[in-house]
C-alpha positions in Angstrom: 0.0 0.0 0.0 2.6 2.5 1.1 5.7 2.5 -0.9 8.7 4.2 0.5 9.1 6.3 -2.6 5.5 7.4 -2.8 5.3 8.1 0.9 8.6 10.0 0.9 7.5 12.3 -2.0 4.2 13.2 -0.3 5.9 13.8 3.1 8.5 16.0 1.5 5.8 17.8 -0.4 3.9 18.3 2.9 7.1 19.6 4.5 7.7 22.0 1.6 4.1 23.3 1.8 4.4 23.7 5.6 7.7 25.5 5.3 6.3 27.8 2.6 3.4 28.7 4.8 5.7 29.4 7.8 7.9 31.6 5.5 4.9 33.5 4.2 3.6 34.0 7.7 7.0 35.2 8.9 7.3 37.6 6.0 3.8 39.0 6.7 4.6 39.3 10.5 7.9 41.0 9.7 6.2 43.5 7.4 3.5 44.3 10.0 6.1 44.7 12.7 8.2 47.0 10.5 5.1 49.1 9.7 4.2 49.4 13.4 7.7 50.4 14.4 7.8 53.0 11.5 4.5 54.4 12.7 5.8 54.6 16.3 8.9 56.4 15.2 6.9 58.9 13.2 4.5 59.5 16.1 7.4 60.0 18.5 9.1 62.4 16.1 5.9 64.4 15.7 5.4 64.5 19.5 9.0 65.7 20.0 8.6 68.3 17.3 5.3 69.6 18.8 6.8 69.7 22.3 9.7 71.7 21.0 7.5 74.1 19.1 5.2 74.7 22.1 8.0 75.0 24.6 9.7 77.5 22.4 6.4 79.4 22.0 5.9 79.5 25.8 9.5 80.9 26.3 9.0 83.4 23.5 5.7 84.7 24.8 7.1 85.0 28.3 10.2 86.8 27.1 8.1 89.0 24.8 5.8 90.0 27.7 8.7 90.9 29.9 10.5 92.8 27.1 7.4 94.8 26.1 6.8 95.8 29.6 10.4 96.7 30.2 10.4 98.8 27.0 7.2 100.6 28.2 9.0 101.3 31.5 12.1 102.7 29.6 9.9 104.9 27.5 8.1 106.2 30.5 11.4 107.0 32.2 12.6 108.9 29.2 9.5 110.7 28.2 7.2 110.6 31.2 4.4 109.3 28.9 3.2 105.9 27.8 4.6 104.5 24.7 2.6 105.1 21.5 2.3 101.4 20.9 1.4 100.3 24.4 1.8 96.6 25.0 -1.0 94.2 26.0 0.5 91.9 28.6 -2.9 90.2 29.3 -3.2 89.0 25.7 0.3 87.4 25.9 -0.7 85.7 29.2 -3.8 84.3 27.5 -1.7 83.0 24.7 0.6 81.3 27.2 -2.5 79.6 28.7 -3.4 78.2 25.3 0.1 76.9 24.8 0.1 75.3 28.2 -3.3 73.6 27.4 -1.8 72.2 24.2 1.2 70.9 26.2 -1.2 69.1 28.5 -2.2 67.0 25.5 1.4 65.9 24.9 3.1 65.7 28.3 1.7 66.4 31.7 5.0 67.1 33.4 6.1 69.6 30.7 2.7 71.2 30.9 3.1 71.7 34.7 6.4 73.6 34.1 4.7 75.7 31.4 1.9 76.4 33.8 4.4 77.6 36.4 5.8 80.1 33.9 2.3 81.4 33.0 1.4 81.5 36.7 4.2 83.9 37.5 2.9 86.3 34.8 -0.7 85.8 36.0 0.3 86.5 39.6 1.8 89.9 38.6 -1.5 90.7 36.8 -3.5 89.7 39.8 -1.4 92.0 42.1 -2.0 94.9 39.7 -3.8 97.8 41.2 -3.7 100.9 39.0 -3.0 104.3 40.5 -2.1 107.7 39.1 1.6 106.8 38.3 1.9 105.1 34.9 5.5 104.0 35.8 4.3 102.2 38.9 1.4 100.7 37.1 3.6 99.2 34.3 6.2 98.0 36.8 3.6 96.1 38.8 2.9 94.0 35.7 6.4 92.6 35.4 6.9 89.1 36.7 9.7 88.7 39.3 12.8 88.2 37.2 14.7 85.6 39.4 11.6 83.4 39.8 10.8 83.7 36.1 14.4 82.7 35.1 14.2 79.7 37.4 10.8 78.7 35.9 12.3 79.1 32.3 15.2 76.9 33.3 12.9 74.2 34.8 10.7 74.3 31.7 13.8 73.6 29.5 15.1 70.9 31.8 11.7 69.2 31.8 11.6 69.5 28.0 14.9 67.6 27.7 13.6 64.9 30.1 10.3 64.6 28.2 11.8 64.1 24.8 13.9 61.1 25.8 13.0 57.8 24.1 10.1 56.0 25.8 12.3 53.1 27.1 14.5 55.6 28.9 11.5 57.5 30.4 10.1 54.2 31.7 13.4 53.4 33.4 13.6 56.9 34.9 10.0 56.7 36.2 10.7 53.2 37.7 13.9 54.2 39.4 
């Protein structure tokens, strides 16, 4: 019934078919894994780019607010009158709040540091109580420079921690 030649051919044919199926499955699995890793890398790159853009925007808005108020003070010292193009520090603080909210979507720790920068500016605005002296009024709106510089440094430091690859962040959080 079974001859060794016939049985051998059909067994080798079955092995060849099985090996072909395994090779095709391995190829498909490799393709899917490669696609998944490529998507992960692209998502990570996009996330890092967005965090860089938003962190830069926060620092720029904060610096712009301080610079505009300082320029207003200098103009007041020189002329005794408000600058023709008076700054709007409240608008810049509102923009900082928007940037901080966007950072909340990407990284909670980084967003906390951005909120700390915005809070320093908001605190100066909350302390603001206008009087008859425009120089004093404008000066009240400036955030405290040493505290603001520290908050900027902490924001940058957290940015560098947040852009580390995921596996390094996991180790840091577990340590």
